[in-house]
C-alpha positions in Angstrom: 105.3 197.8 62.2 105.1 199.5 58.9 103.5 197.3 56.3 105.8 198.7 53.6 108.8 197.1 55.5 107.2 193.6 55.6 108.4 192.4 52.1 111.9 193.5 53.1 111.8 191.5 56.3 110.4 188.5 54.5 113.2 188.7 52.0 115.8 189.0 54.7 114.3 186.0 56.5 114.3 183.9 53.3 117.9 184.8 52.5 118.9 184.0 56.1 117.0 180.7 56.0 118.5 179.7 52.6 122.0 180.6 53.6 121.6 178.3 56.5 120.2 175.5 54.3 122.8 175.6 51.5 125.7 175.7 53.9 124.8 172.7 55.9 126.3 170.0 53.8 128.9 169.4 51.1 126.9 166.5 49.9 125.2 167.5 46.6 121.8 165.8 47.2 121.6 167.1 50.8 122.5 170.6 49.7 119.9 170.5 46.9 117.3 169.2 49.3 117.8 171.9 51.9 117.7 174.7 49.3 114.7 173.4 47.3 112.5 172.5 50.3 113.1 175.9 51.8 112.5 178.0 48.7 109.5 175.9 47.6 107.8 176.3 50.9 108.5 180.0 51.1 107.5 180.7 47.5 104.6 178.3 47.3 106.2 176.3 44.4 104.8 172.9 43.4 108.0 171.2 42.0 111.7 171.7 41.8 114.4 169.7 40.0 118.2 170.1 39.6 119.9 168.8 36.4 123.7 168.7 36.2 125.6 167.9 33.0 127.5 164.7 33.3 130.7 166.5 32.3 130.7 168.0 35.9 129.7 164.9 37.8 132.7 162.9 39.0 130.9 159.5 38.7 129.5 160.0 35.2 131.4 159.3 32.0 129.0 160.1 29.1 129.3 163.8 28.6 126.4 163.9 26.1 123.9 163.7 28.9 122.7 165.5 32.0 121.6 163.7 35.1 118.7 164.5 37.6 120.6 164.9 40.9 117.6 166.0 43.0 113.8 166.5 42.6 111.1 167.5 45.1 108.7 165.9 45.3 110.5 162.9 43.8 107.2 161.2 42.9 106.6 163.9 40.1 110.0 163.2 38.5 110.0 161.5 35.2 113.2 160.8 33.3 116.5 160.6 35.1 118.7 161.5 32.2 118.3 164.0 29.3 120.5 164.9 26.4 122.5 168.1 26.6 120.7 169.0 23.3 117.3 169.2 25.1 115.4 172.4 24.7 115.8 173.5 28.3 119.6 173.9 27.6 119.2 175.5 24.2 116.6 178.1 25.4 119.0 179.2 28.1 121.9 180.0 25.9 123.0 183.5 26.8 120.2 183.9 29.4 120.2 183.6 33.1 116.5 182.6 33.4 113.7 181.5 31.1 110.0 181.8 32.0 107.1 180.0 30.3 103.5 179.5 31.2 101.4 176.4 30.7 99.3 178.2 28.2 102.2 178.4 25.7 102.6 175.8 23.0 106.1 174.5 23.9 105.3 174.1 27.6 105.0 170.4 27.3 108.4 170.1 25.6 110.1 171.5 28.6 108.4 169.4 31.2 110.7 166.4 30.7 107.9 164.0 31.5 107.2 165.4 35.0 104.0 164.1 36.4 100.9 165.9 37.7 101.9 169.4 36.4 99.2 170.9 34.1 98.8 174.6 34.9 101.0 177.3 36.2 104.4 178.4 35.1 107.8 177.0 34.6 111.0 178.9 35.6 114.2 177.5 34.2 117.4 179.0 35.8 120.9 178.5 34.4 123.2 177.1 37.0 126.2 178.7 35.3 127.7 176.3 32.8 127.1 173.2 34.9 123.3 172.6 34.7 119.8 174.0 35.2 117.2 174.4 38.0 113.5 173.9 37.1 110.9 175.5 39.3 107.1 175.1 38.8 104.7 177.6 40.3 100.9 177.1 40.2 100.0 180.8 40.5 101.3 184.0 38.8 104.8 185.0 39.8 105.9 188.6 40.0 108.9 190.1 38.3 110.4 191.2 41.5 110.2 187.7 42.9 112.1 186.4 39.8 114.8 189.0 40.4 114.9 187.9 44.1 115.2 184.3 43.0 118.1 185.1 40.6 120.1 186.3 43.5 119.3 183.3 45.7 119.9 180.8 42.9 123.3 182.3 42.1 124.2 181.5 45.7 122.8 178.1 45.2 124.9 177.7 42.1 128.0 178.6 44.0 127.1 176.1 46.7 126.6 173.4 44.0 130.0 174.1 42.6 131.4 173.7 46.1 129.7 170.3 46.4 130.9 169.2 43.0 134.4 170.4 43.8 134.1 168.5 47.1 132.9 165.4 45.3 135.8 165.7 42.8 138.2 166.1 45.7 136.8 163.0 47.4 137.0 161.2 44.1 140.6 162.4 43.6 141.3 161.3 47.2 139.7 157.9 46.5 141.5 157.7 43.2 144.8 158.7 44.9 144.1 156.1 47.6 143.3 153.5 44.9 146.5 154.5 43.2 148.3 154.2 46.5 146.7 150.8 47.1 147.6 149.7 43.5 151.2 151.1 44.1 151.3 149.3 47.4 150.1 146.1 45.8 152.6 146.6 42.9 155.3 147.3 45.4 154.4 144.3 47.4 154.3 142.3 44.2 157.7 143.6 43.2 159.1 142.9 46.7 157.7 139.4 46.4 159.3 139.0 43.0 162.6 140.4 44.3 162.3 138.1 47.3 161.6 135.1 45.1 164.4 136.0 42.7 166.7 136.6 45.7 165.7 133.3 47.2 166.2 131.6 43.8 169.6 133.2 43.4 170.6 132.3 47.0 169.3 128.8 46.4 171.2 128.6 43.1 174.3 130.1 44.7 174.0 127.6 47.6 173.5 124.7 45.2 176.6 125.7 43.1 178.6 126.5 46.2 177.7 123.0 47.6 178.8 121.5 44.3 182.1 123.4 44.3 182.8 122.7 48.0 181.8 119.0 47.8 183.6 118.4 44.4 186.1 115.6 44.3 188.5 117.9 42.3 190.2 120.9 43.8 189.0 124.3 42.5 190.6 127.6 42.9 190.7 131.2 41.6 194.1 132.7 41.0 194.4 136.5 40.6 197.7 138.4 40.6 199.4 135.0 41.4 197.4 134.8 44.7 194.9 132.2 45.7 191.7 134.3 46.0 189.4 131.3 46.4 189.8 127.6 46.9 187.5 124.8 47.9 188.1 122.4 50.8 189.2 119.5 48.4 192.2 121.5 47.1 193.2 122.2 50.7 193.0 118.5 51.5 195.0 117.6 48.4 198.0 119.7 49.5 197.5 119.1 53.3 196.7 122.6 54.5 193.7 124.3 56.0 191.8 126.9 54.0 192.9 129.7 56.4 196.5 128.8 55.8 196.3 129.0 52.0 193.9 131.9 51.2 195.6 134.9 49.7 198.9 133.2 49.5 201.0 132.8 46.2 199.9 129.7 44.3 203.6 129.0 43.4 204.2 128.2 47.1 202.5 124.8 46.5 204.2 123.9 43.2 207.0 121.4 43.5 210.4 123.1 42.9 211.1 120.8 39.9 208.0 122.2 38.1 208.1 125.8 39.3 209.8 127.4 36.3 207.5 125.7 33.8 204.4 126.5 35.9 205.2 130.2 36.2 205.9 130.3 32.4 202.5 128.7 31.7 200.7 131.2 33.9 202.4 134.2 32.3 201.6 132.9 28.8 198.0 132.4 29.7 197.6 135.8 31.3 199.2 137.3 28.2 196.4 135.7 26.1 198.7 133.3 24.3 197.3 130.1 22.9 197.9 127.5 25.5 196.5 124.0 26.3 193.9 124.3 29.0 194.7 120.9 30.4 198.2 119.9 31.5 200.0 117.9 34.2 202.3 119.2 36.9 203.5 118.3 40.4 202.3 119.9 43.7 204.1 119.9 47.0 202.2 118.5 49.9 202.6 120.1 53.4 204.5 117.0 54.5 206.9 117.2 51.5 205.3 114.5 49.4 205.0 114.9 45.6 201.4 115.1 44.4 201.0 114.5 40.7 198.1 116.7 39.5 196.1 117.4 36.4 195.3 121.1 35.9 192.4 122.4 33.8 192.7 126.2 33.7 190.7 129.0 32.0 190.5 132.8 32.1 187.6 134.5 33.9 186.7 137.8 35.4 186.6 137.8 39.1 185.4 140.9 41.0 185.9 143.0 37.9 189.4 141.9 37.1 191.1 139.1 35.0 191.8 135.9 36.9 192.3 132.1 36.4 189.8 129.5 37.3 191.7 126.3 37.8 190.4 122.7 38.4 193.0 120.5 40.1 192.7 116.7 40.1 195.0 114.5 42.2 196.3 111.9 39.7 199.0 110.5 42.0 197.3 107.2 42.4 196.4 107.0 38.6 200.1 107.7 37.7 201.2 105.0 40.1 198.8 102.6 38.7 199.8 103.5 35.1 203.4 102.9 36.1 202.6 99.6 37.8 200.7 98.5 34.7 203.7 99.4 32.4 206.1 97.7 34.8 203.7 94.7 35.1 203.6 94.3 31.4 207.4 94.5 31.2 207.7 92.1 34.1 205.2 89.7 32.7 207.2 89.4 29.5 210.5 89.1 31.4 209.1 86.5 33.8 207.7 84.5 30.9 211.1 84.4 29.2 212.9 83.8 32.5 210.6 81.0 33.6 211.0 79.2 30.3 214.8 79.6 30.5 214.9 78.4 34.2 213.2 75.1 33.4 215.6 74.6 30.5 218.7 75.4 32.7 217.8 73.9 36.0 218.2 70.2 35.1 221.5 70.6 33.3 222.8 72.5 36.3 221.9 69.6 38.5 223.8 67.3 36.2 226.8 69.6 36.2 226.8 69.8 40.0 226.6 66.0 40.3 229.5 65.7 37.8 231.6 68.1 39.6 231.0 66.2 42.8 232.1 63.0 41.1 235.2 64.6 39.6 236.2 65.9 43.1 235.9 62.3 44.4 238.0 60.7 41.7 240.7 63.4 41.6 241.4 64.0 45.3 245.2 64.4 44.9 245.1 66.8 42.0 245.3 70.3 43.5 244.9 72.1 40.2 241.8 70.0 39.4 240.4 70.6 42.8 240.8 74.4 42.4 239.1 74.3 39.0 236.3 72.1 40.4 235.7 74.5 43.3 235.5 77.5 40.9 233.0 75.7 38.7 231.0 74.6 41.7 230.8 78.2 43.0 229.7 79.5 39.6 227.1 76.7 39.4 225.8 77.7 42.9 225.5 81.3 41.8 223.4 80.1 38.9 221.2 78.1 41.2 220.7 81.2 43.4 219.8 83.2 40.3 217.4 80.5 39.2 215.8 80.3 42.6 215.3 84.1 42.6 213.7 83.9 39.2 211.4 81.1 40.5 210.5 83.1 43.6 209.8 86.2 41.5 207.7 84.3 39.0 205.4 83.0 41.7 202.6 85.2 43.1 203.0 86.4 46.7 200.7 84.3 48.9 200.7 85.7 52.5 200.4 83.6 55.6 199.2 86.2 58.0 199.9 86.1 61.7 200.2 88.6 64.6 203.8 89.7 64.2 206.2 91.6 66.4 208.1 93.5 63.7 211.1 94.2 66.1 211.6 90.4 66.5 211.4 89.9 62.8 214.2 92.5 62.4 216.3 90.9 65.1 215.9 87.5 63.4 216.9 89.0 60.1 220.1 90.4 61.5 220.9 87.1 63.1 220.4 85.2 59.9 223.1 87.1 58.1 226.7 85.8 58.3 228.5 87.5 61.1 231.6 88.1 59.0 229.3 90.3 56.7 228.4 92.5 59.6 231.8 92.6 61.3 233.2 96.1 61.5 229.7 97.7 61.1 228.1 99.6 64.0 224.4 98.6 64.2 222.2 101.2 66.0 218.6 100.1 66.7 216.0 102.8 67.6 212.8 100.9 68.2 209.7 102.9 69.3 208.0 101.3 72.3 204.5 102.1 71.0 204.8 100.2 67.7 201.9 97.7 67.7 201.7 94.1 66.6 201.1 93.8 62.8 199.0 91.3 60.9 201.6 90.1 58.4 203.6 87.2 57.0 206.7 87.0 59.2 208.7 84.8 56.8 208.2 87.2 53.9 208.9 90.3 56.0 212.1 88.6 57.2 213.0 88.1 53.5 212.6 91.8 52.9 214.7 92.9 56.0 217.4 90.3 55.3 217.7 91.7 51.7 217.8 95.3 52.8 220.3 94.8 55.6 222.5 92.6 53.4 222.5 95.4 50.7 223.4 98.0 53.3 226.3 95.9 54.6 227.6 95.3 51.1 227.3 99.0 50.3 229.5 99.9 53.4 232.1 97.2 52.5 232.6 96.1 56.1 232.8 99.5 57.8 230.3 102.2 58.6 227.1 102.6 60.6 223.8 100.8 60.0 220.8 102.4 61.7 217.4 100.7 62.0 214.5 102.8 63.3 210.9 102.0 63.9 208.1 104.4 64.6 204.3 104.6 64.6 203.0 107.4 62.4 199.7 108.9 61.2 199.5 109.8 57.6 196.3 111.2 56.2 194.3 109.7 59.1 195.8 106.3 58.6 198.1 104.8 61.3 201.2 103.0 59.9 204.4 101.5 61.2 207.5 102.9 59.5 210.8 101.0 59.4 213.9 103.0 58.2 217.1 101.2 57.3 220.0 103.6 56.8 223.6 103.0 55.9 226.7 105.2 55.4 227.8 103.4 52.3 228.6 104.5 48.8 225.0 105.6 47.9 223.1 105.4 44.7 223.3 107.9 41.8 220.1 109.9 41.2 219.6 108.5 37.7 219.7 104.9 39.2 217.2 105.7 42.0 214.3 105.7 39.5 215.0 102.2 38.4 216.2 100.7 41.7 213.0 98.6 42.1 212.9 97.5 38.5 213.3 93.7 38.0 216.8 92.7 36.8 218.3 96.1 37.6 221.5 96.1 39.7 224.3 98.6 40.4 226.5 95.9 42.0 227.6 94.2 38.8 226.6 90.9 40.3 223.4 89.2 41.4 220.0 88.9 39.7 218.7 92.4 40.2 215.6 90.9 41.6 216.1 91.4 45.3 214.6 94.8 45.6 211.8 94.0 43.1 210.9 91.0 45.3 211.0 93.3 48.4 208.7 95.8 46.8 206.2 93.1 45.7 206.1 91.6 49.2 205.5 95.0 50.9 202.8 95.9 48.4 201.2 92.6 49.0 200.9 93.8 52.6 199.2 97.0 51.3 202.3 98.9 52.3 205.0 100.9 50.5 208.7 101.1 50.1 210.7 104.2 49.3 214.4 105.0 48.9 216.5 108.1 49.4 220.2 108.2 48.6 223.2 110.5 48.2 226.4 109.4 46.5 229.2 108.8 49.1 226.9 109.6 52.0 224.6 106.7 52.2 221.2 105.2 51.5 217.9 105.0 53.4 215.1 102.5 52.6 211.8 103.3 54.2 209.2 100.5 54.6 205.6 101.6 55.5 203.3 98.9 56.8 199.7 99.2 57.8 197.7 96.6 59.7 196.5 94.6 56.8 193.6 92.7 58.2 192.5 89.8 60.4 194.9 86.9 60.9 194.1 84.0 58.6 
């Protein structure tokens, strides 16, 4: 082989070997190691070091410094960081390479505290803008070798940029993954917050729904006159199921007597007029009963549109109690006056009756006197009946409870009345066979039925039809026995029906007006009720409702 070709072959071999070494790895340290070890062994160099400015290193933050990323042999390395104002950077400004021998004065300044380097030369190559490469050679280096190194080091510079770019990419990927992880954690945190908030809202909604659905008052939302929502209590108050009522007009459940006023109130409130939020009205139960109710209404927005939120309280019992209290107060005053009068009158009446009896004995032949004595005796007897009624009424009802066949009590009541009173009256008895025995006071029940049948007979004036009906009913889960006594007599005017059970009230022009009041008190003492329906010239029906009121005493 021609010796002149040997340098060329050596150069090609070095280029080939270096190209293999710098392409092996994208790791910066591994790339530097492969390049430096190869070139140092081939060029007989004693030390090599790569410095990269922190600005281009992904993991460094202080850009005023440069970092030693690789040195070979590492044992000769001194400092690991130098300022970017160090002479090795300033000497390279505008240059590709800088050469200095150990004989020159500033050689030591450029060593950067490397160890064991005393003689030879220092080659400093610029790695573009990113850093420097320091190579130490112990012997003289030729110009053509420096030029050869320039070409090789430029390739090395490109490979370093690739490594740094790869590092930055890895860092960006790691940062992106970190951001993704942070976003995932943030998303998970938000989802947890949303879940917690949703659970709290559901818990709050459930709590308030339970409060509404278990409330003792009825609650409803009325929109466009329709019941858009109502709680179970309101359905119970008026006797319907929720399914029957929802989306039906609320006016369907207002009693006809109150309908016009209720509609007017609703229109005024929807028009925004000043209107009392609390007022009383009457509802219509499914079975036809009147339900006195207190309404508390206010305007709200429901599903984006105006509506009424209404609280409904059943005050039927309260009204009944208020009425009873008022009546009791009136009654107490009347009884007090009457009882005082009774005691003052009873003894003189006894004297008068005795005197009339004596006069009848001594004037047996005087027809005119006998007629007058009889009239006076009848009047005195009526006064005695009146007084006895007052005494009965002034005494509290004390029940002597027994097991009672209510049908037998009714039969006994009919038989106790004078037959001439019932002559000409058709009596129809419709007794249900499933009516149970009642725990009641038979004597006081008979007093009630005698009074009611007697009143019916007097209202028919000796002709007509008397119907007595018994049946077992279930009202609001309570089993009762209902006795209806109907006549076809003259009836009672509507204005008198409201007072018919008031003490001392009578439509007959005679009697004490205490009979029905006593009947009502007896029935209520049995924890029952008595009602009346009547139409003038068509007849009257009294309805007695009796529960089983306890164990026999």
